C-alpha positions, 0 to 999 in steps of 0.5 A: 524635744519632749517638751514639744511633743507634750505640747502637740499632744495636749493640743491634739488630745484630751488626754493629760500627759504632763503638767510641767510645761507651761507658757510655751513661746511661739517658736516652742509651738511652731516646733510642736507642729513637727510632732503632729503625725507622731501624735496622730500615729499614737492615735492610730495605734489606739484605733487599730488595736481597738479595731482588733479588739472590737472585731471579735465582739460586735458586727462590722458596722457597729465597729466602724461607728465605735471607731469614729466615736473613739477618735471624736472622744481622744481629740474632743471633737476639736477638728470637727468643730472646726469643719462645722464652723468653716463651712458655716462661714465660708459658705454662709458669709458675703464678706470676710468680716461676716465670715469670720463672724460666723465662724467665731459663733459658738452655735452650729448653723444649717450649713455647718450641720449638713457639712458635719453630717456628710463628713461623718457619713463619708468617713463611715462609708470609707470604713466600710469599704476598707478591705480587711487586710488593710484595715490595720495599716489604714487606721494606724495612718489615717490620724497622722495623715490628718494632722500632717495635712495641718502642718502643710496647709499652715506653713507660710500663710498669714492668720486670718484674724487681726486680734489673734486666735487659738492657732495663731501662736503655732503658725507665727514661726512654722518653717519648712523645717518643721514641715520636713520633720513632720513629713519624714515620720509620716512618709516612713510610717505610711511606706511601712504600712501601704508601701512606698508607692502608696505613700508617695501618691497618697502624700501627693494627693493630701498635699493637694487637699491641704493646699487647696483648702488653705487657697480657698481660705485665703481667698475668702477669709484673707488667711487661715484660722484654727477652724480651717485647720480642723477642717483640713484635718477632717478632709485629709482623713476622709480623702486618705480613707477613700483612697486607701483601698486603691493605694494599699494594693500598690506594693508590699507593706509590713501591716498586711493582715490578710 
């Protein structure tokens, strides 16, 4: 169990946790995806704690920028890179081969850069709009929601590249059981944070976002890639931030600081 958590942690963050686990099997990597939301919750704890600390030092606008920077540093910008590559490929290629080739290019094109800037702007605007009473709860859950969306978006879908890629071993044996494990922990955390009604509505919306992007990737690429999963994470986090003020007011919750 701890072995699978470590695999998830090392894949999703830049913080070394252990050097004892090497050469994981596809089954191990699939099981590790059940831990993705837990890794997200730990990242959320770091963000929420940083927000409380920074609020005593800087103005709200600066705090929101620093929170975004902290998450990028903790994750190495992995999912932002996937978002930019996905926008470049999906919007810029005419054929499946063209799109996959563009997405593999290390350089970011104009479309990808535009998508990246819009995503960061939306994230910043959503953070500014968060009610103070909900900030702790939303920052706690937001990274977990994004990482859960990758699990939901990745199950039962072929990998687009025949030659394989970084995410392929994770997806080869990903099952409904892994999705269930990931979902249980997430729903409990969100229910405690924004209430059960808000948690159920939020999760349903994120499922639509994740599977919608998966459907788009299948139509344009023939499957998904690590880049499209990264884009799914970014889209899910932004959507969750945008709808958070509405769902946080639907019922009582534990982490209400107002």
